[in-house]
C-alpha positions in Angstrom: 181.3 24.2 35.8 178.3 26.5 35.1 176.7 29.2 37.2 173.3 28.0 38.9 171.7 31.4 38.0 172.6 32.5 34.5 173.9 29.0 33.5 176.9 30.3 31.7 180.3 28.6 32.0 182.4 29.7 35.0 186.0 30.4 34.3 188.7 30.9 36.9 189.3 34.5 35.8 185.9 35.5 37.2 186.5 34.2 40.7 183.7 31.6 40.9 181.9 31.3 44.1 180.4 28.2 45.8 177.9 27.9 48.7 178.6 25.5 51.4 175.7 23.5 49.8 178.0 23.0 46.8 176.1 25.2 44.3 178.2 27.2 41.9 177.7 30.9 40.9 179.7 33.2 38.8 181.0 36.4 40.6 178.4 38.8 39.1 175.4 36.5 40.0 176.8 35.9 43.5 177.3 39.4 44.4 173.5 40.0 43.4 172.1 37.3 45.5 169.3 38.6 47.8 170.7 38.7 51.2 173.3 36.2 49.9 170.7 33.4 49.8 171.4 30.4 47.5 168.5 30.4 45.2 168.5 26.6 45.1 168.5 25.7 48.9 168.3 29.0 50.7 171.9 28.6 52.1 173.6 31.9 52.8 177.3 31.0 52.9 179.0 32.0 49.7 182.7 31.4 49.5 185.5 31.8 46.9 186.8 29.0 44.7 189.6 31.0 43.2 192.7 28.9 43.7 195.0 31.9 43.6 193.3 33.7 46.5 194.9 33.4 50.0 191.5 33.7 51.7 187.9 32.7 51.5 184.9 34.8 52.2 181.2 34.7 52.6 178.7 37.5 53.1 175.7 38.3 55.3 173.4 41.1 55.9 172.5 42.9 59.2 169.9 45.6 59.5 170.4 48.8 61.4 168.1 51.8 61.4 166.4 50.6 58.3 169.8 50.5 56.5 171.0 47.2 55.1 174.6 46.5 55.9 176.6 43.9 54.0 179.2 42.1 55.8 182.1 40.2 54.5 183.3 37.3 56.7 186.9 36.7 55.8 189.2 33.9 56.8 192.6 34.9 56.1 195.6 32.9 57.5 193.5 30.9 60.0 191.9 34.1 61.3 188.4 35.4 60.9 187.3 39.0 60.3 183.9 40.5 59.8 184.3 43.6 57.7 181.6 45.9 56.4 181.4 46.3 52.6 182.8 49.3 50.9 179.5 50.2 49.2 177.6 50.0 52.5 180.1 52.4 54.2 180.4 54.8 51.3 176.6 54.9 50.7 176.2 56.6 54.2 178.1 59.7 52.6 174.9 60.6 50.7 172.4 58.6 52.8 170.4 61.4 54.5 169.9 63.1 51.1 168.9 59.7 49.5 166.5 59.0 52.3 164.8 62.4 51.8 164.6 61.7 48.1 163.2 58.2 48.7 160.5 59.4 51.1 159.4 62.2 48.7 159.2 59.7 45.7 157.1 57.1 47.8 154.7 60.0 48.8 154.4 60.9 45.1 154.0 57.4 43.5 153.6 55.0 46.3 155.9 52.5 47.9 155.1 49.6 45.6 155.8 51.5 42.3 158.9 53.1 43.9 160.3 49.6 44.7 159.4 48.4 41.2 161.5 51.3 39.7 164.3 50.9 42.0 164.6 47.1 41.1 164.5 48.1 37.6 167.3 50.4 37.9 169.4 47.9 39.8 168.7 45.1 37.3 169.7 47.2 34.4 173.0 48.2 36.2 173.7 44.5 36.8 173.1 43.7 33.1 175.4 46.6 32.0 178.0 45.2 34.3 177.8 41.7 32.8 178.2 42.9 29.2 181.3 44.9 30.3 182.6 42.0 32.2 182.3 39.8 29.1 183.9 42.6 26.8 186.9 43.0 29.0 187.5 39.3 29.2 187.4 38.7 25.6 186.9 41.8 23.3 187.0 39.7 20.2 184.4 37.3 21.1 181.3 38.8 22.9 177.8 39.9 22.0 177.0 43.4 23.1 173.3 42.8 23.0 173.5 39.4 24.9 171.8 41.0 27.9 169.2 43.0 26.0 168.8 46.0 24.0 168.9 48.6 26.7 171.9 47.1 28.3 173.7 46.7 25.2 172.9 50.3 24.1 174.4 51.6 27.4 177.5 49.5 27.1 178.0 50.5 23.6 177.8 54.2 24.5 180.7 53.4 27.0 182.9 51.6 24.6 184.8 54.7 23.6 186.2 54.7 27.3 186.3 50.7 27.7 188.7 50.4 24.8 191.3 52.4 26.7 191.5 49.9 29.4 194.3 47.3 29.2 196.5 45.0 31.4 193.7 44.2 33.9 195.0 43.2 37.2 191.6 42.4 38.9 188.0 42.1 37.7 185.0 41.6 40.0 187.3 40.3 42.8 186.8 40.7 46.6 189.7 42.6 48.3 190.0 43.9 51.7 192.1 46.1 54.1 192.9 45.2 57.8 193.9 48.9 58.2 190.6 50.3 57.2 188.6 47.2 58.4 186.7 47.1 55.2 186.1 44.9 52.2 184.3 44.8 48.8 184.2 43.7 45.2 186.1 45.9 43.0 184.7 46.3 39.4 188.2 46.6 37.8 191.7 47.3 38.5 193.8 47.9 35.4 195.7 50.4 33.3 193.7 53.3 31.8 195.6 55.5 29.4 198.8 54.2 30.8 198.0 54.7 34.5 197.2 52.1 37.1 193.7 52.8 38.1 190.6 51.6 40.1 187.9 51.7 37.5 184.1 51.7 38.5 181.2 51.3 36.1 178.0 53.0 36.7 174.8 53.6 34.8 172.7 56.7 35.4 169.6 58.5 34.2 171.4 61.8 33.7 174.8 63.2 33.5 176.6 63.4 36.8 178.4 66.3 38.4 182.2 66.2 38.4 182.3 66.0 42.2 181.0 62.6 43.3 182.2 62.3 47.0 180.5 58.8 47.5 181.6 57.3 44.1 185.2 58.5 44.5 185.4 57.5 48.1 184.3 54.1 47.1 187.1 53.8 44.6 189.7 55.2 47.0 188.7 52.4 49.4 189.2 49.9 46.8 192.6 51.5 46.0 193.6 51.2 49.6 192.5 47.6 49.7 194.5 46.8 46.5 197.6 48.6 47.6 197.6 46.9 51.0 197.1 43.4 49.5 199.2 43.7 46.3 201.8 46.3 47.3 201.3 48.2 44.0 200.4 51.9 43.9 197.2 53.1 42.4 197.5 56.3 40.4 194.0 57.3 39.6 190.4 56.7 40.2 188.1 56.3 37.1 184.3 56.5 36.9 182.9 55.4 33.6 179.1 56.2 33.6 176.5 55.1 30.9 174.0 57.9 30.6 170.6 56.4 29.6 168.6 59.5 28.8 171.3 60.8 26.4 172.4 57.4 25.0 175.9 58.7 25.8 178.6 58.1 28.4 180.6 60.1 30.8 184.0 59.7 32.4 185.2 61.2 35.6 188.8 60.9 36.7 190.6 62.1 39.9 194.3 61.4 40.9 194.3 59.0 43.8 196.8 61.3 45.7 194.2 64.0 45.7 191.4 61.7 47.1 193.4 59.4 49.4 193.6 61.3 52.7 190.2 63.1 52.7 188.3 59.8 51.4 190.0 57.4 53.7 189.6 59.5 56.9 185.9 59.9 56.0 185.6 56.0 55.5 187.2 55.5 58.9 184.8 57.7 60.6 181.9 56.2 59.0 183.0 52.7 59.6 182.8 53.4 63.4 179.1 53.2 63.3 179.1 49.7 61.9 181.1 48.3 64.7 179.0 49.9 67.3 176.0 48.2 65.8 177.4 44.7 65.5 
């Protein structure tokens, strides 16, 4: 079974996806489908093939106030739920600042060039994720430059931290919380330096400040989803960031106990706006 986009072989570890039109996708390609459309026949329903999962899902987009909202439709024990994605909700934490920045850049360089740059940044991040995904699956048998020089260099700079990840529990898998009414695809849940962690991989133009409320709230949401589903306690939240301008990497770590209460309360408040607009 091969992915219809990247054509690489799909293995169960990667939680393969299938559209209702029976076209197959690896998890990384499926999550980046534009508005969840199947590239082969424009079908939007993408659901899981992973035999060990107790639920299936597909995703759709709704638009609200010029903001794209990704919704997961979950079928769990014969009940259906529409939950907004973790990234849609946590992106609102910095959305006002982002919108000001975006409008300023559009005035400076024009909308077309801004959209080209934004797509380039998104594509680069996707390629870096693909390299990391392959490395974590089989460190002894992967090509760090399989997705190009830039993605390879970024992933290589992150390797000092990636090598400390072991005993992976989940990778690129959709998880959800009925308590928070939220769902999302977590990059990685594994042990980092001996502590069970939610690990998120980022690439950035420049080094980030230590306080990253949106990023850590995103990790906290995944931690809550994981604990509710698997009944295991997450100990820390880890951000591993490849810095493009410095050809270097950065790691930010917060104990989950310090972020849990504030982050999850904020997520619950932000989540209310999604349900009012459905």
